VEXDRENRO-23244 format. One record per residue (C-alpha): residue number from 1; residue in three letters; chain; x, y, z. Coordinates in steps of 0.25 Angstrom, whole numbers, always signed. Each point is the difference from the previous one (the first is absolute). Layout:
<rs>
i_aa_ch_c1_c2_c3
NUM_ala_A_X_Y_Z $
...
</rs>
This chain:
<rs>
i_aa_ch_c1_c2_c3
1_met_A_+208_-302_-31 $
2_val_A_+7_+0_-14 $
3_asp_A_+12_-7_+6 $
4_thr_A_-9_-11_+6 $
5_lys_A_-6_-2_-14 $
6_lys_A_+14_-1_-6 $
7_arg_A_+5_-9_+10 $
8_asn_A_-12_-9_-2 $
9_val_A_+3_+0_-15 $
10_thr_A_+14_-3_+2 $
11_val_A_-3_-12_+9 $
12_ser_A_-10_-6_-9 $
13_ser_A_+9_+1_-12 $
14_tyr_A_+11_-7_+8 $
15_leu_A_-10_-11_+4 $
16_val_A_-4_-2_-14 $
17_phe_A_+15_+0_-5 $
18_cys_A_+2_-11_+11 $
19_leu_A_-12_-8_-4 $
20_val_A_+4_+0_-15 $
21_phe_A_+15_-3_+4 $
22_leu_A_-5_-12_+8 $
23_leu_A_-9_-5_-12 $
24_gln_A_+11_+1_-10 $
25_cys_A_+10_-7_+10 $
26_lys_A_-11_-11_+1 $
27_phe_A_-2_-1_-15 $
28_phe_A_+15_+0_-3 $
29_val_A_+5_-8_+12 $
30_his_A_+7_-10_-9 $
31_ala_A_+10_+11_-4 $
32_ile_A_+6_-2_+14 $
33_leu_A_+7_-13_-5 $
34_asp_A_+12_+1_-9 $
35_pro_A_-5_+0_-14 $
36_ile_A_+9_-11_-4 $
37_asp_A_-5_-9_+11 $
38_phe_A_-14_+4_-3 $
39_leu_A_+2_-5_-15 $
40_ala_A_+7_-12_+5 $
41_leu_A_-11_-5_+9 $
42_gln_A_-10_+2_-12 $
43_ser_A_+8_-9_-9 $
44_ile_A_+1_-10_+11 $
45_arg_A_-15_+0_+2 $
46_lys_A_-3_-2_-14 $
47_ala_A_+9_-12_-1 $
48_leu_A_-7_-7_+12 $
49_asp_A_-14_-3_+4 $
50_asp_A_-7_-7_+12 $
51_met_A_-3_-14_-1 $
52_pro_A_-15_-4_+2 $
53_gly_A_-4_+3_+14 $
54_ser_A_+11_+10_+3 $
55_asn_A_-2_+15_+1 $
56_phe_A_+14_+4_+3 $
57_phe_A_+0_+11_-11 $
58_ala_A_-14_+6_+4 $
59_ser_A_+8_+12_+7 $
60_trp_A_+9_+3_-12 $
61_asp_A_-8_+12_-5 $
62_phe_A_+10_+9_-7 $
63_thr_A_-9_+12_+3 $
64_ser_A_+4_-1_+15 $
65_asp_A_+14_-1_+7 $
66_pro_A_+7_-12_-4 $
67_cys_A_+7_+0_+13 $
68_asn_A_-13_-5_+6 $
69_phe_A_-1_-12_-10 $
70_ala_A_+0_-13_+6 $
71_gly_A_+14_-6_+1 $
72_val_A_+6_+14_-4 $
73_tyr_A_+9_+6_+11 $
74_cys_A_+7_+14_-2 $
75_ser_A_+10_+9_+6 $
76_ser_A_-2_+14_-4 $
77_asp_A_-3_+0_-15 $
78_lys_A_+6_-14_-3 $
79_val_A_-5_-14_+1 $
80_ile_A_+9_-8_+9 $
81_ala_A_-7_-13_+1 $
82_leu_A_-10_-8_-9 $
83_asn_A_-7_-12_+6 $
84_leu_A_-9_-5_-11 $
85_gly_A_-12_-9_+3 $
86_asp_A_-8_-3_+13 $
87_pro_A_+9_-6_+10 $
88_arg_A_-10_-8_+7 $
89_ala_A_+2_-15_-1 $
90_gly_A_-9_-6_-10 $
91_ser_A_-4_+13_-7 $
92_pro_A_+0_-1_-15 $
93_gly_A_+12_+7_-6 $
94_leu_A_+3_+8_-13 $
95_ile_A_+1_-4_-14 $
96_gly_A_+9_+6_-11 $
97_arg_A_+14_+4_-2 $
98_leu_A_+11_+9_+7 $
99_his_A_+1_+13_-8 $
100_pro_A_+14_+5_-2 $
101_ser_A_-5_+13_+6 $
102_ile_A_+3_-5_+14 $
103_gly_A_+14_+3_-3 $
104_lys_A_-4_+15_+0 $
105_leu_A_-4_+0_+14 $
106_ser_A_+14_+5_+4 $
107_asp_A_-2_+1_+15 $
108_leu_A_-6_-14_+1 $
109_ala_A_+6_-8_+12 $
110_glu_A_-11_-11_+0 $
111_leu_A_-7_-8_-11 $
112_ser_A_-9_-12_+4 $
113_ile_A_-11_-7_-8 $
114_val_A_-10_-10_+6 $
115_pro_A_-2_-14_-6 $
116_gly_A_-8_+1_-12 $
117_arg_A_+1_-3_-15 $
118_ile_A_+11_+11_-5 $
119_ile_A_+7_-5_-12 $
120_gly_A_+11_+4_-9 $
121_ser_A_+15_+4_+3 $
122_ile_A_+6_+8_+11 $
123_pro_A_+2_+14_-5 $
124_gln_A_+15_+4_-2 $
125_ser_A_-4_+14_+4 $
126_leu_A_+0_-5_+15 $
127_ser_A_+15_+2_+0 $
128_gln_A_-3_+15_-1 $
129_leu_A_-5_-1_+15 $
130_lys_A_+13_+3_+7 $
131_gly_A_-7_+1_+13 $
132_leu_A_-8_-13_-1 $
133_arg_A_+2_-8_+13 $
134_phe_A_-12_-10_-1 $
135_leu_A_-4_-7_-12 $
136_ala_A_-11_-11_+1 $
137_val_A_-8_-6_-11 $
138_ser_A_-3_-14_+4 $
139_arg_A_-11_-10_-4 $
140_asn_A_-3_+6_-14 $
141_phe_A_+3_-5_-14 $
142_leu_A_+12_+9_-3 $
143_ser_A_+9_-7_-11 $
144_gly_A_+13_+3_-7 $
145_thr_A_+13_+2_+7 $
146_ile_A_+4_+8_+12 $
147_pro_A_+7_+13_-6 $
148_ser_A_+15_+1_+3 $
149_thr_A_-3_+14_+2 $
150_leu_A_-6_-2_+13 $
151_gly_A_+14_-1_+6 $
152_gln_A_+0_+15_-2 $
153_leu_A_-10_+1_+12 $
154_arg_A_+11_+2_+10 $
155_asn_A_-10_+4_+11 $
156_leu_A_-8_-13_-1 $
157_arg_A_-2_-8_+12 $
158_thr_A_-11_-10_-4 $
159_leu_A_-2_-7_-13 $
160_asp_A_-12_-9_-1 $
161_leu_A_-4_-5_-14 $
162_ser_A_-5_-14_+5 $
163_tyr_A_-11_-8_-6 $
164_asn_A_+0_+5_-14 $
165_gln_A_+5_-6_-13 $
166_leu_A_+13_+7_-1 $
167_thr_A_+11_-7_-9 $
168_gly_A_+15_+2_-2 $
169_asp_A_+11_+2_+10 $
170_ile_A_+1_+8_+13 $
171_pro_A_+8_+12_-5 $
172_ser_A_+14_+0_+7 $
173_ser_A_-2_+15_+2 $
174_val_A_-11_-3_+10 $
175_gly_A_+10_-6_+9 $
176_thr_A_+8_+13_+0 $
177_ile_A_-11_+8_+6 $
178_pro_A_+7_+4_+13 $
179_asp_A_-11_+0_+11 $
180_leu_A_-10_-11_-5 $
181_ser_A_-7_-7_+12 $
182_asn_A_-10_-8_-7 $
183_val_A_+0_-7_-14 $
184_ile_A_-12_-9_-3 $
185_leu_A_-1_-5_-14 $
186_cys_A_-6_-14_+3 $
187_his_A_-10_-7_-9 $
188_asn_A_+5_+5_-13 $
189_his_A_+7_-7_-12 $
190_leu_A_+14_+7_+3 $
191_asn_A_+12_-8_-5 $
192_gly_A_+15_+2_+0 $
193_ser_A_+8_+1_+13 $
194_val_A_-2_+7_+13 $
195_pro_A_+8_+13_+0 $
196_ser_A_+9_+5_+11 $
197_phe_A_-6_+10_+10 $
198_val_A_+8_+11_+6 $
199_ser_A_-10_+6_+9 $
200_gln_A_+4_-2_+15 $
201_ser_A_-14_+2_+3 $
202_leu_A_-6_-11_-7 $
203_thr_A_-9_-9_+9 $
204_arg_A_-10_-7_-9 $
205_leu_A_+3_-7_-13 $
206_asp_A_-11_-8_-6 $
207_leu_A_+2_-6_-14 $
208_lys_A_-8_-13_+1 $
209_his_A_-8_-6_-11 $
210_asn_A_+9_+5_-12 $
211_glu_A_+9_-7_-10 $
212_leu_A_+13_+5_+6 $
213_thr_A_+13_-8_-3 $
214_gly_A_+15_+1_+4 $
215_ser_A_+7_+0_+13 $
216_leu_A_+1_+10_+12 $
217_ala_A_+13_+7_+2 $
218_pro_A_+4_-1_+15 $
219_ser_A_+0_+16_+0 $
220_ser_A_-13_+2_-8 $
221_leu_A_-9_+3_+12 $
222_pro_A_+3_+10_+11 $
223_ser_A_+0_-6_+15 $
224_ser_A_-12_+9_+3 $
225_val_A_-9_-10_-7 $
226_gln_A_-11_-6_+9 $
227_tyr_A_-10_-6_-9 $
228_leu_A_+5_-8_-12 $
229_ser_A_-9_-8_-9 $
230_leu_A_+5_-5_-13 $
231_ser_A_-8_-13_-1 $
232_trp_A_-6_-5_-13 $
233_asn_A_+11_+4_-9 $
234_arg_A_+12_-8_-7 $
235_leu_A_+11_+6_+8 $
236_ser_A_+12_-9_+2 $
237_gly_A_+14_-1_+7 $
238_pro_A_+4_+1_+15 $
239_val_A_-5_+10_+9 $
240_asp_A_+8_-3_+13 $
241_his_A_+9_+12_-1 $
242_leu_A_-12_+9_-3 $
243_leu_A_-9_-5_+12 $
244_asn_A_+11_+1_+10 $
245_arg_A_+1_+15_-2 $
246_leu_A_-15_+2_+1 $
247_glu_A_-1_+0_+15 $
248_gln_A_-12_+8_+1 $
249_leu_A_-9_-10_-7 $
250_asn_A_-14_-3_+6 $
251_tyr_A_-6_-6_-12 $
252_val_A_+7_-9_-11 $
253_asp_A_-7_-7_-12 $
254_leu_A_+10_-5_-10 $
255_ser_A_-9_-12_-4 $
256_met_A_-3_-6_-13 $
257_asn_A_+13_+4_-6 $
258_gln_A_+13_-8_-4 $
259_phe_A_+9_+6_+11 $
260_ser_A_+11_-10_+4 $
261_gly_A_+12_-2_+10 $
262_val_A_-1_+0_+15 $
263_ile_A_-10_+7_+9 $
264_pro_A_+8_+8_+10 $
265_gly_A_-3_-4_+14 $
266_arg_A_+1_+14_+5 $
267_val_A_-13_+4_-8 $
268_phe_A_-8_-8_+11 $
269_ser_A_+5_+10_+11 $
270_phe_A_-6_+12_-8 $
271_pro_A_-13_+7_+5 $
272_ile_A_-8_-8_-10 $
273_ser_A_-14_-3_+2 $
274_asn_A_-2_-8_-13 $
275_leu_A_+11_-7_-8 $
276_gln_A_-4_-6_-14 $
277_leu_A_+11_-7_-7 $
278_gln_A_-8_-12_-6 $
279_arg_A_+1_-6_-14 $
280_asn_A_+14_+4_-3 $
281_leu_A_+14_-7_-2 $
282_phe_A_+6_+3_+13 $
283_ser_A_+9_-11_+5 $
284_gly_A_+9_-4_+12 $
285_leu_A_-2_+0_+15 $
286_val_A_-9_+9_+7 $
287_glu_A_+6_+4_+13 $
288_pro_A_-6_+12_+8 $
289_pro_A_+9_+5_+11 $
290_asp_A_-11_+1_+11 $
291_glu_A_-15_-3_+2 $
292_val_A_-8_+5_-12 $
293_arg_A_-10_+10_+4 $
294_ile_A_-7_+1_-13 $
295_gly_A_-15_-2_-1 $
296_thr_A_+0_-7_-14 $
297_val_A_+12_-7_-7 $
298_asp_A_-2_-6_-13 $
299_leu_A_+12_-8_-6 $
300_ser_A_-8_-10_-8 $
301_tyr_A_+3_-5_-14 $
302_asn_A_+15_+3_+0 $
303_arg_A_+13_-9_+1 $
304_leu_A_+3_+2_+15 $
305_ser_A_+7_-12_+7 $
306_gly_A_+6_-4_+13 $
307_gln_A_-7_-1_+13 $
308_ile_A_-12_+9_+5 $
309_ser_A_+6_+10_+10 $
310_pro_A_-8_+0_+13 $
311_met_A_+1_+15_+0 $
312_phe_A_-12_-1_-10 $
313_ser_A_-9_-6_+11 $
314_thr_A_-4_+14_+5 $
315_val_A_-6_+4_-14 $
316_gln_A_-16_-1_+0 $
317_asn_A_-1_-3_-15 $
318_leu_A_+11_-8_-6 $
319_tyr_A_+1_-6_-14 $
320_met_A_+12_-8_-3 $
321_asn_A_-7_-10_-9 $
322_asn_A_+6_-5_-13 $
323_asn_A_+14_+2_+3 $
324_arg_A_+12_-10_+3 $
325_phe_A_+0_+1_+15 $
326_ser_A_+4_-13_+7 $
327_gly_A_+2_-6_+14 $
328_glu_A_-10_+1_+12 $
329_val_A_-9_+11_+3 $
330_pro_A_+5_+7_+13 $
331_gly_A_-8_-3_+12 $
332_ser_A_-3_+15_+3 $
333_phe_A_-9_+0_-12 $
334_val_A_-9_-11_+6 $
335_glu_A_+0_+8_+14 $
336_arg_A_-5_+13_-7 $
337_leu_A_-9_-7_-9 $
338_leu_A_-7_-7_+11 $
339_ala_A_-1_+13_+8 $
340_ser_A_-7_+7_-12 $
341_ser_A_+12_+9_-2 $
342_ile_A_+1_-5_-14 $
343_gln_A_-12_+2_-9 $
344_ile_A_+6_-6_-13 $
345_leu_A_+12_-9_-2 $
346_tyr_A_+1_-6_-14 $
347_leu_A_+12_-9_-1 $
348_gln_A_-5_-9_-11 $
349_his_A_+8_-4_-12 $
350_asn_A_+14_-1_+6 $
351_tyr_A_+9_-11_+5 $
352_leu_A_-3_+1_+15 $
353_thr_A_+2_-13_+7 $
354_gly_A_-8_+2_+13 $
355_ile_A_-7_+8_+10 $
356_gln_A_-2_-3_+15 $
357_ile_A_-15_+1_+2 $
358_asn_A_-9_-9_+7 $
359_pro_A_-10_-7_-10 $
360_thr_A_-11_+3_+9 $
361_ala_A_+4_+15_+2 $
362_glu_A_-12_+9_-3 $
363_ile_A_+4_+11_-10 $
364_pro_A_-7_+13_+4 $
365_val_A_-11_+4_-9 $
366_ser_A_+6_+13_-3 $
367_ser_A_+13_-6_-5 $
368_ser_A_+3_-7_-14 $
369_leu_A_+11_-10_-1 $
370_cys_A_+4_-7_-13 $
371_leu_A_+11_-11_+0 $
372_gln_A_-3_-9_-12 $
373_tyr_A_+9_-4_-11 $
374_asn_A_+13_+0_+9 $
375_cys_A_+9_-12_+3 $
376_met_A_-9_-5_+12 $
377_val_A_-14_-4_+2 $
378_pro_A_-7_+12_+6 $
379_pro_A_-3_-4_+15 $
380_val_A_-12_+9_+0 $
381_gln_A_-11_+1_-11 $
382_thr_A_-3_+14_-2 $
383_pro_A_-7_+7_-12 $
384_cys_A_+10_+6_-11 $
385_pro_A_-3_+9_-11 $
386_leu_A_-5_-7_-13 $
387_lys_A_+12_+4_-8 $
388_ala_A_+9_-8_+10 $
389_gly_A_-6_-13_-7 $
390_lys_A_-4_-13_+5 $
391_gln_A_+13_-7_+3 $
392_lys_A_+3_-1_+15 $
393_thr_A_+15_-4_-2 $
394_arg_A_+11_+3_-9 $
395_pro_A_+4_-13_-8 $
396_ser_A_+12_-7_+7 $
397_glu_A_+9_+1_-12 $
398_gln_A_-1_+15_+0 $
399_cys_A_+4_+0_+15 $
400_asn_A_+11_-9_-2 $
401_glu_A_+6_+8_-12 $
402_trp_A_-1_+13_+9 $
403_lys_A_+8_-7_+11 $
404_gly_A_+10_-5_-10 $
</rs>
């Protein structure tokens, strides 16, 4: 009887101990996270806030486990990923600044912030995150320069700082990161030249809508590049040797620059879905070796000359206007146009002398043809874009000078 009472007391004491222990664990659960990471998250939170309509930080109650916070991902006692803001499309973002304490999250491999109104500069302390593989802070209001110390992030795969207000150059140190796959710095105010990239894993380079200048060295980009967008800059010089090396390209936009020299015919055989080379200073003949299997080719507003190759008649949307092309339009263009294989064929503002098409031919309603302001009277009257002007034929003196 006494033994039974002792046993019951022992069990009761043990249950009380377990209950107290569990309560203490629940109250002090935040102690599971590394103290340095815990304090860093507190500083990050103080520097940011929800924009009106956002409640992203509602779960950030520091009396509970930070590893359960929205956007915080942990492994053991360390933060390994920080995705700040509600990722749903159209959701309000965050406002504030990036606190330098982000650099104290020593095991951080991923940092992303949704579009919002985050201002200020990129913290230099990010260079301390030696394991960082993914850095994306786009569509905010970051200003200042890109720290050259980002080149110390030797494990970085994706760098996306697009749609901000960054100035200065693209640090050459960024180009030395060995395994970069995606560099997206478009829609900023960056200047200087495009650095050379050593990564043989680089597949996407998007630097459009900046203020970049200078030329591109033939070996400045690895042959692994598939997506290349450099439009709306002030880049110059030839690109034929560079393009010849990039055999895996599937999207190219070099428009709105000052690139010059010839367009290598070999480019038209690459697996490209969209080729944008308009509004540059390209010159000379354009001679694809085979039928061009590209959906859209825009060579408009350059200085290209010679006859139009019949190899282009397989392109659905072809812009060759505002150049110096001469001679007759190949008959294959007419055949494909009338068969609705061509949707857009803009040949205005050249020196073309003829096209074999019946004046009574009916252009498919799904197709758009513009022939005005050439050295011929357009045999068919079709609507042209407003910027083509009202003159149907180029003045004869200009045509005679071109022939001479």
